[in-house]
N, C-alpha and C positions, 0 to 999 in steps of 0.2 A: 504495500500501498504505499501510496505517497500522500499527503496530506499539505492542503494549502489554507494556509493562514492569510485572511485577508483582514485589514484593518483601514475603517472608514472615519476620516473625521468629519462629522457635521459641521455644515455652516450654522454657526452661533444661534440657537435657540430652534434649530431645527431637527434636532434629535428625537424629538416624540413624532415627527411626520416619518423621519428614517427608520423607526423600530416597526411603527405600525404598517409601510410598506413593505418589510419584510414578513410580517405576522399575517397581514390579509392579502397579498399580491405575492411575491417572491418565490414563499415555501412552497406554495400548490403548484406555480410553473416550472421550480425545480423537480418537483415531486413527478409533473410528466415528464420531464426531460431525464428522469434516472438520475439527477444530482444529488448526492446525499451529503448532508450536514453531519459534521462531527459535536457541534457546540456554539453557542453564542454567548459572549461577554461584554457588559458594557464596562467600561474603565471607571473605578469608584477613586482610588488613588493612583496619581501617575502624571504624566505630562499634561495629560488634557482629559477632562471629564466629558469631551465631547468625541470620544472614541468608540465605536463598536469593532468588535473584533469576532470574527468568526472562522470555522474551521469546516474545510469539504474533504473528502474522502475518495481519493480516485485509485483505480487498479493500476492505473499507468499515464503518462504524459499524451498518450495518443487517447485514451477515455475522455482525458479532461479535455483535448483540444474538438473532440468530437461533440461533446456533450455541450461544452461552455459556448460554443460557437454555435450550435443550433437553438440555446437559450437567447444570446445575446440577438440573435437574426429574429426571433418569434417575432408575429406582429402583434401578438397579444402585449408581450413583454413592452415592445417599444410603445405602443399606444398608453397602456398604464402608468410607463415611467412618467414618459410626459405628461399625461394629465395630474401625476402627485408633485409635479414639478410647475404647474400653470403658477405659484405663487413663489415660484423662485428656485434655483439650485439648493438641492437636500445636504449633498455631498461637496465639501470642500476639496477632497483629495484622499486617493485608497492606493495603498502599498500594500503589496502579497509576497510573500515566499513560499517557497516548496520545500517540503521538510519530509527526512526519509527516516523513519524510525531506526536506532540503535538496536541492534541486537539485543541487547538486556531492558529494553524500553517496554514499558507495560502496556503500550499500545502497539498494534502490529502493522 
């Protein structure tokens, strides 16, 4: 397994909209595309409390490329993302990393 860690920094004041979009829209679309989430976290103590961190689980980089590209080009996602941003951008920036578990990791 390969894990993708994505950190979204919300535009100030827009974290509730970001969380709502994931809960009400994104997760259902991911399920349809076979994208598996490994967890979501908000930052309580750290550089910014405007961060949402989540992890996705992939069998391979090839699976990630195929499923992520299908999700990103899904007309429903494109329309709903635009609808949620009608009052302005929600995300200021995104950082992502791909992580490979060690042989002694509890997560494989």
